FIKOLZA-1660 file (N, C-alpha, C; in steps of 0.1 Angstrom, whole numbers, plus 5000, padded with zeros to 4 digits):
% residues 252
   i   px   py   pz ch aa at
   1 8387 0244 2728  A  M  N
   1 8401 0246 2724  A  M CA
   1 8407 0258 2732  A  M  C
   2 8418 0255 2738  A  A  N
   2 8424 0266 2745  A  A CA
   2 8430 0276 2736  A  A  C
   3 8428 0289 2738  A  V  N
   3 8433 0299 2730  A  V CA
   3 8442 0308 2738  A  V  C
   4 8455 0310 2734  A  L  N
   4 8464 0318 2741  A  L CA
   4 8464 0331 2733  A  L  C
   5 8462 0342 2740  A  L  N
   5 8462 0355 2733  A  L CA
   5 8473 0364 2739  A  L  C
   6 8482 0368 2732  A  F  N
   6 8492 0377 2737  A  F CA
   6 8492 0390 2728  A  F  C
   7 8502 0396 2729  A  S  N
   7 8502 0409 2722  A  S CA
   7 8514 0415 2715  A  S  C
   8 8517 0441 2706  A  C  N
   8 8527 0444 2696  A  C CA
   8 8533 0458 2698  A  C  C
   9 8545 0458 2698  A  D  N
   9 8552 0470 2700  A  D CA
   9 8560 0473 2688  A  D  C
  10 8565 0485 2687  A  S  N
  10 8573 0489 2675  A  S CA
  10 8587 0482 2676  A  S  C
  11 8592 0477 2665  A  E  N
  11 8605 0472 2665  A  E CA
  11 8614 0483 2658  A  E  C
  12 8623 0488 2665  A  K  N
  12 8631 0499 2660  A  K CA
  12 8645 0495 2657  A  K  C
  13 8651 0500 2647  A  K  N
  13 8665 0498 2644  A  K CA
  13 8672 0511 2642  A  K  C
  14 8684 0512 2647  A  E  N
  14 8691 0525 2645  A  E CA
  14 8697 0526 2631  A  E  C
  15 8694 0537 2625  A  Q  N
  15 8700 0539 2611  A  Q CA
  15 8714 0543 2612  A  Q  C
  16 8723 0539 2603  A  P  N
  16 8736 0543 2603  A  P CA
  16 8737 0558 2599  A  P  C
  17 8747 0565 2604  A  P  N
  17 8748 0579 2601  A  P CA
  17 8751 0581 2586  A  P  C
  18 8747 0592 2580  A  I  N
  18 8751 0595 2566  A  I CA
  18 8764 0603 2566  A  I  C
  19 8774 0597 2560  A  V  N
  19 8787 0603 2560  A  V CA
  19 8789 0611 2547  A  V  C
  20 8791 0624 2548  A  E  N
  20 8793 0632 2536  A  E CA
  20 8808 0636 2535  A  E  C
  21 8811 0640 2523  A  S  N
  21 8825 0644 2520  A  S CA
  21 8828 0657 2528  A  S  C
  22 8840 0659 2532  A  Q  N
  22 8844 0671 2539  A  Q CA
  22 8852 0680 2529  A  Q  C
  23 8853 0676 2517  A  T  N
  23 8860 0685 2507  A  T CA
  23 8851 0688 2495  A  T  C
  24 8852 0700 2490  A  A  N
  24 8844 0703 2478  A  A CA
  24 8851 0700 2466  A  A  C
  25 8864 0695 2467  A  V  N
  25 8871 0692 2454  A  V CA
  25 8868 0678 2449  A  V  C
  26 8868 0668 2458  A  V  N
  26 8865 0655 2454  A  V CA
  26 8855 0649 2464  A  V  C
  27 8842 0653 2461  A  P  N
  27 8832 0649 2471  A  P CA
  27 8830 0633 2471  A  P  C
  28 8830 0628 2483  A  R  N
  28 8827 0614 2485  A  R CA
  28 8813 0611 2482  A  R  C
  29 8811 0599 2478  A  K  N
  29 8797 0594 2476  A  K CA
  29 8790 0592 2489  A  K  C
  30 8778 0597 2490  A  K  N
  30 8770 0595 2503  A  K CA
  30 8767 0580 2505  A  K  C
  31 8768 0576 2517  A  K  N
  31 8764 0562 2520  A  K CA
  31 8749 0561 2517  A  K  C
  32 8745 0549 2512  A  E  N
  32 8730 0547 2510  A  E CA
  32 8723 0547 2524  A  E  C
  33 8712 0554 2524  A  E  N
  33 8704 0554 2536  A  E CA
  33 8698 0540 2539  A  E  C
  34 8697 0537 2551  A  A  N
  34 8690 0524 2555  A  A CA
  34 8676 0525 2552  A  A  C
  35 8669 0514 2548  A  P  N
  35 8655 0515 2546  A  P CA
  35 8647 0520 2558  A  P  C
  36 8637 0527 2556  A  P  N
  36 8629 0532 2567  A  P CA
  36 8624 0521 2576  A  P  C
  37 8624 0524 2589  A  V  N
  37 8618 0514 2599  A  V CA
  37 8603 0515 2598  A  V  C
  38 8597 0503 2596  A  V  N
  38 8582 0503 2595  A  V CA
  38 8577 0502 2610  A  V  C
  39 8568 0511 2613  A  E  N
  39 8562 0511 2626  A  E CA
  39 8549 0503 2626  A  E  C
  40 8547 0494 2635  A  F  N
  40 8535 0487 2636  A  F CA
  40 8529 0490 2650  A  F  C
  41 8515 0491 2650  A  P  N
  41 8509 0493 2663  A  P CA
  41 8508 0481 2672  A  P  C
  42 8507 0483 2684  A  F  N
  42 8505 0472 2694  A  F CA
  42 8490 0469 2693  A  F  C
  43 8487 0457 2687  A  L  N
  43 8473 0454 2684  A  L CA
  43 8465 0449 2696  A  L  C
  44 8452 0454 2697  A  N  N
  44 8443 0450 2707  A  N CA
  44 8429 0450 2701  A  N  C
  45 8419 0447 2708  A  N  N
  45 8405 0445 2702  A  N CA
  45 8400 0459 2698  A  N  C
  46 8405 0470 2703  A  D  N
  46 8400 0483 2699  A  D CA
  46 8406 0488 2686  A  D  C
  47 8418 0484 2682  A  N  N
  47 8424 0489 2670  A  N CA
  47 8427 0479 2659  A  N  C
  48 8425 0466 2662  A  C  N
  48 8429 0456 2652  A  C CA
  48 8420 0456 2639  A  C  C
  49 8407 0459 2641  A  E  N
  49 8399 0458 2629  A  E CA
  49 8403 0469 2619  A  E  C
  50 8405 0481 2624  A  A  N
  50 8409 0492 2615  A  A CA
  50 8423 0490 2609  A  A  C
  51 8432 0484 2617  A  F  N
  51 8445 0481 2612  A  F CA
  51 8445 0471 2601  A  F  C
  52 8438 0460 2604  A  L  N
  52 8437 0449 2595  A  L CA
  52 8430 0452 2582  A  L  C
  53 8420 0461 2583  A  T  N
  53 8413 0466 2571  A  T CA
  53 8423 0473 2561  A  T  C
  54 8430 0482 2567  A  T  N
  54 8440 0490 2559  A  T CA
  54 8451 0481 2554  A  T  C
  55 8456 0472 2563  A  Y  N
  55 8467 0463 2559  A  Y CA
  55 8463 0454 2548  A  Y  C
  56 8451 0449 2549  A  G  N
  56 8446 0440 2538  A  G CA
  56 8445 0447 2525  A  G  C
  57 8441 0459 2525  A  Q  N
  57 8440 0467 2512  A  Q CA
  57 8454 0469 2506  A  Q  C
  58 8464 0470 2515  A  E  N
  58 8478 0473 2510  A  E CA
  58 8486 0460 2507  A  E  C
  59 8481 0449 2512  A  N  N
  59 8488 0436 2510  A  N CA
  59 8478 0426 2505  A  N  C
  60 8476 0425 2492  A  P  N
  60 8465 0417 2487  A  P CA
  60 8469 0402 2485  A  P  C
  61 8480 0398 2489  A  E  N
  61 8484 0384 2487  A  E CA
  61 8474 0374 2493  A  E  C
  62 8472 0362 2487  A  N  N
  62 8462 0353 2492  A  N CA
  62 8467 0338 2492  A  N  C
  63 8480 0336 2490  A  K  N
  63 8485 0323 2490  A  K CA
  63 8497 0322 2500  A  K  C
  64 8497 0311 2508  A  V  N
  64 8508 0309 2518  A  V CA
  64 8513 0295 2517  A  V  C
  65 8526 0294 2518  A  R  N
  65 8532 0280 2518  A  R CA
  65 8535 0277 2533  A  R  C
  66 8529 0267 2538  A  I  N
  66 8532 0262 2552  A  I CA
  66 8542 0251 2551  A  I  C
  67 8554 0254 2555  A  K  N
  67 8565 0244 2554  A  K CA
  67 8566 0236 2567  A  K  C
  68 8565 0223 2566  A  T  N
  68 8565 0215 2578  A  T CA
  68 8577 0205 2577  A  T  C
  69 8579 0198 2588  A  S  N
  69 8589 0187 2588  A  S CA
  69 8586 0176 2579  A  S  C
  70 8573 0175 2574  A  F  N
  70 8569 0164 2566  A  F CA
  70 8565 0168 2552  A  F  C
  71 8568 0181 2548  A  G  N
  71 8565 0185 2535  A  G CA
  71 8558 0199 2535  A  G  C
  72 8554 0203 2524  A  N  N
  72 8548 0216 2522  A  N CA
  72 8533 0215 2520  A  N  C
  73 8526 0225 2526  A  I  N
  73 8511 0226 2524  A  I CA
  73 8509 0241 2518  A  I  C
  74 8502 0242 2507  A  V  N
  74 8499 0255 2502  A  V CA
  74 8484 0258 2504  A  V  C
  75 8481 0270 2510  A  V  N
  75 8467 0273 2513  A  V CA
  75 8464 0286 2505  A  V  C
  76 8451 0287 2500  A  R  N
  76 8446 0299 2494  A  R CA
  76 8436 0305 2504  A  R  C
  77 8438 0318 2506  A  L  N
  77 8430 0325 2516  A  L CA
  77 8418 0332 2508  A  L  C
  78 8406 0333 2515  A  F  N
  78 8394 0338 2508  A  F CA
  78 8394 0353 2509  A  F  C
  79 8390 0359 2498  A  D  N
  79 8389 0374 2498  A  D CA
  79 8377 0379 2506  A  D  C
  80 8367 0370 2507  A  D  N
  80 8355 0375 2515  A  D CA
  80 8356 0372 2530  A  D  C
  81 8368 0369 2534  A  T  N
  81 8371 0370 2549  A  T CA
  81 8383 0379 2551  A  T  C
  82 8381 0392 2548  A  P  N
  82 8392 0401 2546  A  P CA
  82 8400 0403 2559  A  P  C
  83 8394 0403 2570  A  L  N
  83 8402 0405 2583  A  L CA
  83 8411 0393 2586  A  L  C
  84 8405 0381 2584  A  H  N
  84 8413 0369 2587  A  H CA
  84 8424 0367 2577  A  H  C
  85 8421 0370 2564  A  R  N
  85 8432 0370 2554  A  R CA
  85 8443 0379 2557  A  R  C
  86 8439 0392 2560  A  A  N
  86 8449 0402 2563  A  A CA
  86 8457 0398 2575  A  A  C
  87 8451 0393 2585  A  N  N
  87 8458 0389 2598  A  N CA
  87 8468 0378 2595  A  N  C
  88 8464 0368 2587  A  F  N
  88 8473 0357 2584  A  F CA
  88 8485 0362 2576  A  F  C
  89 8483 0370 2566  A  I  N
  89 8493 0376 2558  A  I CA
  89 8503 0384 2566  A  I  C
  90 8497 0392 2575  A  Y  N
  90 8505 0400 2584  A  Y CA
  90 8514 0392 2593  A  Y  C
  91 8509 0381 2599  A  L  N
  91 8517 0373 2607  A  L CA
  91 8528 0366 2599  A  L  C
  92 8525 0362 2587  A  V  N
  92 8535 0355 2579  A  V CA
  92 8546 0365 2575  A  V  C
  93 8542 0377 2571  A  K  N
  93 8552 0387 2568  A  K CA
  93 8561 0392 2580  A  K  C
  94 8555 0391 2591  A  R  N
  94 8563 0395 2603  A  R CA
  94 8570 0383 2609  A  R  C
  95 8569 0372 2602  A  E  N
  95 8577 0359 2605  A  E CA
  95 8573 0354 2619  A  E  C
  96 8561 0356 2622  A  Y  N
  96 8556 0351 2635  A  Y CA
  96 8557 0335 2635  A  Y  C
  97 8554 0329 2624  A  F  N
  97 8554 0314 2624  A  F CA
  97 8567 0308 2622  A  F  C
  98 8578 0315 2621  A  N  N
  98 8591 0310 2618  A  N CA
  98 8600 0310 2630  A  N  C
  99 8602 0299 2637  A  P  N
  99 8593 0287 2636  A  P CA
  99 8583 0286 2647  A  P  C
 100 8572 0279 2644  A  T  N
 100 8563 0274 2654  A  T CA
 100 8562 0259 2652  A  T  C
 101 8551 0254 2657  A  E  N
 101 8550 0239 2656  A  E CA
 101 8535 0235 2656  A  E  C
 102 8532 0223 2651  A  I  N
 102 8519 0217 2653  A  I CA
 102 8518 0212 2667  A  I  C
 103 8507 0217 2674  A  V  N
 103 8506 0215 2688  A  V CA
 103 8494 0205 2692  A  V  C
 104 8486 0202 2682  A  R  N
 104 8474 0193 2684  A  R CA
 104 8471 0185 2672  A  R  C
 105 8469 0172 2673  A  I  N
 105 8466 0164 2662  A  I CA
 105 8454 0154 2667  A  I  C
 106 8444 0155 2659  A  I  N
 106 8433 0145 2661  A  I CA
 106 8429 0139 2648  A  I  C
 107 8433 0127 2645  A  K  N
 107 8430 0121 2633  A  K CA
 107 8415 0121 2630  A  K  C
 108 8412 0124 2618  A  G  N
 108 8398 0125 2614  A  G CA
 108 8391 0137 2618  A  G  C
 109 8399 0147 2624  A  F  N
 109 8393 0159 2629  A  F CA
 109 8402 0171 2624  A  F  C
 110 8413 0174 2631  A  V  N
 110 8421 0186 2627  A  V CA
 110 8435 0184 2631  A  V  C
 111 8444 0192 2624  A  I  N
 111 8457 0194 2629  A  I CA
 111 8458 0209 2632  A  I  C
 112 8464 0213 2643  A  Q  N
 112 8463 0226 2649  A  Q CA
 112 8477 0232 2652  A  Q  C
 113 8479 0245 2649  A  G  N
 113 8492 0251 2652  A  G CA
 113 8491 0266 2655  A  G  C
 114 8502 0272 2656  A  G  N
 114 8502 0287 2658  A  G CA
 114 8505 0291 2672  A  G  C
 115 8498 0286 2682  A  N  N
 115 8501 0290 2695  A  N CA
 115 8511 0281 2702  A  N  C
 116 8523 0282 2696  A  S  N
 116 8534 0274 2702  A  S CA
 116 8538 0280 2716  A  S  C
 117 8541 0270 2725  A  E  N
 117 8545 0274 2738  A  E CA
 117 8560 0277 2739  A  E  C
 118 8567 0276 2728  A  R  N
 118 8582 0279 2729  A  R CA
 118 8584 0294 2731  A  R  C
 119 8595 0297 2737  A  M  N
 119 8598 0311 2742  A  M CA
 119 8597 0321 2730  A  M  C
 120 8603 0318 2719  A  L  N
 120 8604 0327 2707  A  L CA
 120 8590 0331 2703  A  L  C
 121 8581 0321 2702  A  A  N
 121 8567 0324 2697  A  A CA
 121 8560 0333 2708  A  A  C
 122 8562 0330 2721  A  E  N
 122 8556 0338 2731  A  E CA
 122 8561 0352 2731  A  E  C
 123 8574 0354 2728  A  Q  N
 123 8579 0367 2728  A  Q CA
 123 8573 0375 2716  A  Q  C
 124 8571 0368 2705  A  K  N
 124 8566 0375 2693  A  K CA
 124 8551 0379 2695  A  K  C
 125 8544 0370 2702  A  R  N
 125 8530 0374 2705  A  R CA
 125 8529 0386 2714  A  R  C
 126 8538 0386 2724  A  F  N
 126 8539 0398 2733  A  F CA
 126 8542 0411 2725  A  F  C
 127 8550 0410 2715  A  I  N
 127 8554 0421 2707  A  I CA
 127 8542 0425 2697  A  I  C
 128 8536 0416 2691  A  I  N
 128 8526 0419 2681  A  I CA
 128 8513 0424 2686  A  I  C
 129 8508 0417 2697  A  G  N
 129 8496 0422 2703  A  G CA
 129 8487 0411 2709  A  G  C
 130 8478 0416 2718  A  Q  N
 130 8469 0407 2724  A  Q CA
 130 8455 0411 2719  A  Q  C
 131 8450 0403 2709  A  Y  N
 131 8437 0407 2703  A  Y CA
 131 8430 0395 2697  A  Y  C
 132 8418 0396 2694  A  T  N
 132 8410 0386 2687  A  T CA
 132 8404 0393 2675  A  T  C
 133 8400 0385 2665  A  I  N
 133 8395 0390 2652  A  I CA
 133 8380 0388 2652  A  I  C
 134 8373 0399 2647  A  P  N
 134 8358 0398 2646  A  P CA
 134 8354 0386 2637  A  P  C
 135 8344 0379 2640  A  S  N
 135 8339 0368 2633  A  S CA
 135 8336 0371 2618  A  S  C
 136 8340 0362 2609  A  E  N
 136 8336 0363 2595  A  E CA
 136 8330 0350 2591  A  E  C
 137 8323 0343 2600  A  I  N
 137 8317 0330 2597  A  I CA
 137 8307 0332 2585  A  I  C
 138 8308 0322 2576  A  S  N
 138 8299 0323 2564  A  S CA
 138 8295 0309 2560  A  S  C
 139 8282 0307 2556  A  V  N
 139 8277 0295 2551  A  V CA
 139 8284 0291 2538  A  V  C
 140 8291 0300 2532  A  N  N
 140 8298 0298 2519  A  N CA
 140 8311 0290 2521  A  N  C
 141 8315 0289 2534  A  H  N
 141 8328 0283 2537  A  H CA
 141 8327 0272 2548  A  H  C
 142 8322 0260 2544  A  P  N
 142 8321 0249 2553  A  P CA
 142 8334 0244 2558  A  P  C
 143 8333 0235 2568  A  H  N
 143 8345 0228 2573  A  H CA
 143 8348 0215 2565  A  H  C
 144 8350 0216 2552  A  Y  N
 144 8354 0205 2544  A  Y CA
 144 8368 0201 2548  A  Y  C
 145 8372 0188 2545  A  S  N
 145 8385 0184 2547  A  S CA
 145 8394 0194 2539  A  S  C
 146 8405 0199 2545  A  G  N
 146 8414 0208 2539  A  G CA
 146 8410 0223 2542  A  G  C
 147 8399 0225 2549  A  A  N
 147 8396 0239 2553  A  A CA
 147 8406 0245 2563  A  A  C
 148 8409 0258 2561  A  L  N
 148 8418 0265 2570  A  L CA
 148 8409 0274 2579  A  L  C
 149 8410 0273 2592  A  A  N
 149 8402 0281 2601  A  A CA
 149 8410 0286 2613  A  A  C
 150 8404 0295 2621  A  M  N
 150 8410 0299 2633  A  M CA
 150 8402 0294 2645  A  M  C
 151 8410 0290 2656  A  S  N
 151 8403 0285 2668  A  S CA
 151 8398 0298 2675  A  S  C
 152 8391 0295 2686  A  R  N
 152 8385 0306 2694  A  R CA
 152 8383 0302 2708  A  R  C
 153 8381 0311 2717  A  S  N
 153 8377 0308 2731  A  S CA
 153 8361 0306 2730  A  S  C
 154 8357 0296 2738  A  Y  N
 154 8343 0294 2740  A  Y CA
 154 8337 0300 2752  A  Y  C
 155 8346 0306 2760  A  E  N
 155 8341 0313 2772  A  E CA
 155 8341 0328 2770  A  E  C
 156 8330 0334 2775  A  N  N
 156 8328 0348 2774  A  N CA
 156 8331 0354 2760  A  N  C
 157 8326 0347 2750  A  N  N
 157 8329 0351 2736  A  N CA
 157 8316 0349 2727  A  N  C
 158 8306 0356 2731  A  P  N
 158 8293 0354 2723  A  P CA
 158 8294 0359 2709  A  P  C
 159 8303 0367 2705  A  E  N
 159 8305 0372 2692  A  E CA
 159 8313 0362 2683  A  E  C
 160 8319 0352 2690  A  K  N
 160 8327 0341 2683  A  K CA
 160 8339 0347 2676  A  K  C
 161 8345 0357 2683  A  R  N
 161 8358 0363 2678  A  R CA
 161 8369 0352 2677  A  R  C
 162 8377 0353 2667  A  S  N
 162 8387 0343 2665  A  S CA
 162 8400 0346 2672  A  S  C
 163 8408 0336 2675  A  S  N
 163 8422 0338 2680  A  S CA
 163 8429 0345 2669  A  S  C
 164 8439 0353 2672  A  A  N
 164 8447 0359 2662  A  A CA
 164 8458 0350 2657  A  A  C
 165 8462 0340 2665  A  Y  N
 165 8474 0332 2662  A  Y CA
 165 8471 0317 2659  A  Y  C
 166 8461 0312 2665  A  D  N
 166 8459 0297 2666  A  D CA
 166 8450 0292 2654  A  D  C
 167 8457 0286 2645  A  F  N
 167 8449 0281 2633  A  F CA
 167 8448 0266 2633  A  F  C
 168 8439 0261 2625  A  Y  N
 168 8438 0246 2623  A  Y CA
 168 8434 0243 2608  A  Y  C
 169 8438 0231 2604  A  I  N
 169 8434 0226 2591  A  I CA
 169 8426 0214 2594  A  I  C
 170 8415 0213 2587  A  V  N
 170 8405 0202 2589  A  V CA
 170 8411 0189 2582  A  V  C
 171 8413 0179 2590  A  H  N
 171 8416 0166 2584  A  H CA
 171 8403 0159 2580  A  H  C
 172 8394 0157 2589  A  G  N
 172 8380 0153 2587  A  G CA
 172 8379 0139 2583  A  G  C
 173 8366 0135 2581  A  K  N
 173 8362 0122 2577  A  K CA
 173 8349 0123 2570  A  K  C
 174 8345 0112 2563  A  K  N
 174 8332 0112 2556  A  K CA
 174 8321 0112 2566  A  K  C
 175 8311 0121 2564  A  A  N
 175 8300 0122 2574  A  A CA
 175 8290 0110 2573  A  A  C
 176 8286 0105 2584  A  T  N
 176 8277 0094 2585  A  T CA
 176 8262 0099 2583  A  T  C
 177 8253 0091 2581  A  N  N
 177 8239 0095 2579  A  N CA
 177 8234 0102 2592  A  N  C
 178 8239 0096 2604  A  A  N
 178 8235 0101 2617  A  A CA
 178 8240 0115 2619  A  A  C
 179 8253 0117 2615  A  E  N
 179 8259 0131 2616  A  E CA
 179 8253 0141 2607  A  E  C
 180 8249 0137 2595  A  I  N
 180 8242 0146 2586  A  I CA
 180 8229 0149 2591  A  I  C
 181 8222 0140 2597  A  Y  N
 181 8208 0142 2602  A  Y CA
 181 8209 0153 2614  A  Y  C
 182 8219 0150 2623  A  D  N
 182 8220 0159 2634  A  D CA
 182 8224 0173 2630  A  D  C
 183 8233 0174 2620  A  A  N
 183 8237 0187 2615  A  A CA
 183 8226 0195 2608  A  A  C
 184 8218 0188 2600  A  T  N
 184 8208 0194 2592  A  T CA
 184 8195 0198 2601  A  T  C
 185 8195 0193 2613  A  Q  N
 185 8183 0197 2622  A  Q CA
 185 8186 0210 2629  A  Q  C
 186 8198 0215 2628  A  R  N
 186 8201 0227 2635  A  R CA
 186 8192 0239 2630  A  R  C
 187 8188 0247 2639  A  K  N
 187 8180 0259 2635  A  K CA
 187 8188 0271 2631  A  K  C
 188 8201 0271 2636  A  D  N
 188 8209 0283 2634  A  D CA
 188 8218 0281 2622  A  D  C
 189 8217 0270 2614  A  W  N
 189 8226 0268 2603  A  W CA
 189 8219 0260 2592  A  W  C
 190 8217 0265 2581  A  K  N
 190 8210 0258 2570  A  K CA
 190 8220 0253 2560  A  K  C
 191 8220 0240 2557  A  Y  N
 191 8229 0234 2548  A  Y CA
 191 8224 0233 2534  A  Y  C
 192 8231 0239 2524  A  P  N
 192 8227 0237 2510  A  P CA
 192 8229 0222 2507  A  P  C
 193 8222 0217 2498  A  A  N
 193 8222 0202 2494  A  A CA
 193 8236 0199 2489  A  A  C
 194 8243 0208 2482  A  A  N
 194 8256 0205 2477  A  A CA
 194 8266 0203 2488  A  A  C
 195 8265 0210 2499  A  H  N
 195 8274 0209 2511  A  H CA
 195 8272 0195 2517  A  H  C
 196 8259 0191 2519  A  V  N
 196 8257 0178 2525  A  V CA
 196 8263 0167 2517  A  V  C
 197 8261 0168 2504  A  E  N
 197 8267 0158 2495  A  E CA
 197 8282 0157 2496  A  E  C
 198 8288 0169 2497  A  H  N
 198 8303 0170 2498  A  H CA
 198 8308 0163 2511  A  H  C
 199 8301 0166 2522  A  Y  N
 199 8304 0160 2535  A  Y CA
 199 8303 0145 2534  A  Y  C
 200 8293 0140 2527  A  R  N
 200 8290 0126 2526  A  R CA
 200 8301 0119 2518  A  R  C
 201 8306 0125 2507  A  K  N
 201 8315 0119 2498  A  K CA
 201 8330 0122 2501  A  K  C
 202 8332 0135 2505  A  Q  N
 202 8346 0139 2506  A  Q CA
 202 8350 0141 2521  A  Q  C
 203 8341 0144 2530  A  G  N
 203 8344 0145 2544  A  G CA
 203 8347 0159 2549  A  G  C
 204 8348 0160 2562  A  G  N
 204 8350 0172 2569  A  G CA
 204 8346 0171 2583  A  G  C
 205 8343 0182 2589  A  T  N
 205 8338 0183 2603  A  T CA
 205 8326 0192 2604  A  T  C
 206 8314 0186 2602  A  M  N
 206 8302 0194 2601  A  M CA
 206 8298 0202 2613  A  M  C
 207 8301 0196 2625  A  H  N
 207 8297 0202 2637  A  H CA
 207 8304 0215 2640  A  H  C
 208 8315 0218 2633  A  L  N
 208 8322 0231 2635  A  L CA
 208 8316 0242 2627  A  L  C
 209 8308 0239 2618  A  D  N
 209 8301 0250 2609  A  D CA
 209 8294 0259 2618  A  D  C
 210 8295 0272 2616  A  G  N
 210 8288 0282 2624  A  G CA
 210 8295 0285 2637  A  G  C
 211 8306 0278 2640  A  Q  N
 211 8313 0280 2653  A  Q CA
 211 8326 0287 2651  A  Q  C
 212 8333 0285 2639  A  H  N
 212 8346 0291 2637  A  H CA
 212 8346 0297 2623  A  H  C
 213 8355 0307 2621  A  T  N
 213 8356 0313 2608  A  T CA
 213 8366 0305 2599  A  T  C
 214 8361 0299 2588  A  V  N
 214 8369 0293 2578  A  V CA
 214 8373 0304 2568  A  V  C
 215 8387 0306 2566  A  F  N
 215 8391 0317 2558  A  F CA
 215 8401 0312 2547  A  F  C
 216 8402 0299 2545  A  G  N
 216 8411 0295 2534  A  G CA
 216 8409 0280 2532  A  G  C
 217 8417 0275 2523  A  E  N
 217 8416 0260 2519  A  E CA
 217 8430 0256 2514  A  E  C
 218 8432 0243 2516  A  V  N
 218 8445 0237 2511  A  V CA
 218 8443 0235 2496  A  V  C
 219 8452 0240 2488  A  I  N
 219 8452 0238 2474  A  I CA
 219 8463 0228 2469  A  I  C
 220 8473 0225 2478  A  S  N
 220 8482 0214 2475  A  S CA
 220 8488 0210 2488  A  S  C
 221 8492 0197 2489  A  G  N
 221 8498 0192 2501  A  G CA
 221 8488 0186 2511  A  G  C
 222 8477 0182 2506  A  M  N
 222 8467 0175 2515  A  M CA
 222 8473 0161 2519  A  M  C
 223 8482 0156 2511  A  D  N
 223 8489 0144 2515  A  D CA
 223 8498 0146 2528  A  D  C
 224 8503 0158 2529  A  V  N
 224 8511 0162 2541  A  V CA
 224 8502 0163 2553  A  V  C
 225 8490 0169 2551  A  V  N
 225 8481 0170 2562  A  V CA
 225 8477 0156 2567  A  V  C
 226 8475 0147 2557  A  N  N
 226 8471 0133 2561  A  N CA
 226 8483 0126 2569  A  N  C
 227 8495 0128 2564  A  T  N
 227 8507 0123 2571  A  T CA
 227 8508 0128 2585  A  T  C
 228 8506 0141 2587  A  I  N
 228 8507 0147 2601  A  I CA
 228 8496 0142 2609  A  I  C
 229 8484 0141 2603  A  A  N
 229 8472 0136 2611  A  A CA
 229 8473 0122 2616  A  A  C
 230 8482 0114 2610  A  N  N
 230 8484 0100 2614  A  N CA
 230 8495 0098 2624  A  N  C
 231 8502 0109 2628  A  L  N
 231 8513 0108 2637  A  L CA
 231 8508 0104 2651  A  L  C
 232 8516 0096 2658  A  P  N
 232 8512 0093 2672  A  P CA
 232 8511 0105 2681  A  P  C
 233 8502 0105 2691  A  T  N
 233 8501 0116 2700  A  T CA
 233 8500 0111 2714  A  T  C
 234 8502 0120 2724  A  D  N
 234 8500 0116 2738  A  D CA
 234 8485 0118 2742  A  D  C
 235 8483 0117 2755  A  G  N
 235 8469 0118 2760  A  G CA
 235 8462 0131 2758  A  G  C
 236 8470 0141 2756  A  S  N
 236 8465 0155 2754  A  S CA
 236 8465 0159 2739  A  S  C
 237 8466 0149 2730  A  D  N
 237 8466 0151 2715  A  D CA
 237 8478 0159 2710  A  D  C
 238 8489 0160 2719  A  W  N
 238 8501 0166 2715  A  W CA
 238 8509 0156 2707  A  W  C
 239 8515 0159 2695  A  P  N
 239 8523 0150 2688  A  P CA
 239 8535 0146 2695  A  P  C
 240 8538 0133 2695  A  K  N
 240 8550 0128 2702  A  K CA
 240 8563 0131 2694  A  K  C
 241 8561 0134 2681  A  E  N
 241 8572 0139 2673  A  E CA
 241 8571 0154 2670  A  E  C
 242 8581 0161 2672  A  Y  N
 242 8581 0176 2669  A  Y CA
 242 8578 0178 2654  A  Y  C
 243 8568 0186 2652  A  V  N
 243 8565 0190 2638  A  V CA
 243 8567 0205 2636  A  V  C
 244 8578 0209 2631  A  E  N
 244 8581 0223 2629  A  E CA
 244 8573 0229 2618  A  E  C
 245 8570 0242 2620  A  V  N
 245 8562 0249 2610  A  V CA
 245 8569 0262 2607  A  V  C
 246 8571 0265 2594  A  N  N
 246 8576 0278 2589  A  N CA
 246 8566 0283 2578  A  N  C
 247 8565 0295 2575  A  M  N
 247 8556 0300 2565  A  M CA
 247 8562 0311 2556  A  M  C
 248 8557 0311 2544  A  E  N
 248 8561 0322 2535  A  E CA
 248 8550 0325 2525  A  E  C
 249 8550 0337 2520  A  I  N
 249 8541 0341 2510  A  I CA
 249 8544 0334 2496  A  I  C
 250 8534 0329 2490  A  V  N
 250 8535 0324 2476  A  V CA
 250 8532 0335 2466  A  V  C
 251 8541 0338 2457  A  T  N
 251 8540 0349 2448  A  T CA
 251 8537 0345 2434  A  T  C
 252 8539 0332 2431  A  D  N
 252 8537 0327 2417  A  D CA
 252 8523 0323 2415  A  D  C
% end
C-alpha cells in the first residue's frame, strides 16, 4: 500500500483589539475577547509520540462518525491503542478529513481513505506534519470484517509504524480452510481458537494480522461499508464514482 506522509505548523488568527471606554462617566462595555488561538506543533517522528500521549489524555473521545456519499459509518476506537486513537481524534477535530475521499476499494478485502490527492487534503497534511505512528499491533485486535486500521509503508519500516493519515476498514470475506491453515502455521502470530472460528463464520482478512495496527471497529453502518465495497473500480482499485468522506466526533 502506498503511504503518503506529509506534515504541521501553527495556525494563527489575529485577535480583534479590545476597545475600552474613553470616559469615566459612562464606561462602555468591553468587547469580548476572542478565544485563545490553540498552538499545535509541527509533528514528526521525534515529537509525535509525546504529543499524542498528552493529547489522548486530554481528549478521551472514542467514537467517530464517518459520513460518506452513501451513508454514515460509526466506529469505536480502542483504548488500548492510545496513540492511534489520539491521532484519529486529533485529525477529526482538526477537520483534516473534511472532505477527503475513499481512494481504494477491493471487494472482499478493504475500503481505504485518508490520503486524498486533492489539493486541500495535501495542504492540510503539509500543515499538520510528516510523521508515522509507533506500532500498537495486538493479537487482541484481529482483522475481522469491520475492523478499522492504518496502512503503512512496507519499505524501510521494520518497526511497522503506521501512516498518520491513511486508514482502511476491512470488508473481508469468510476464511477458507486453506487460508486458515496457512495463517495458523505462522510462527510469528498465534491464533486463539475463538479468532479462527470468527474468521471462518464472520470473515475478515487474516493475512493482515500482525502487519498493521487495528485500532477500532465499526459499530454501525456496516451496510454502508458493503455498499461502498461493491462499487465499480478502475484497474488501480480507484472507485469510478467519487465517494466523499467527512468525519465528526460522536458525543452521545
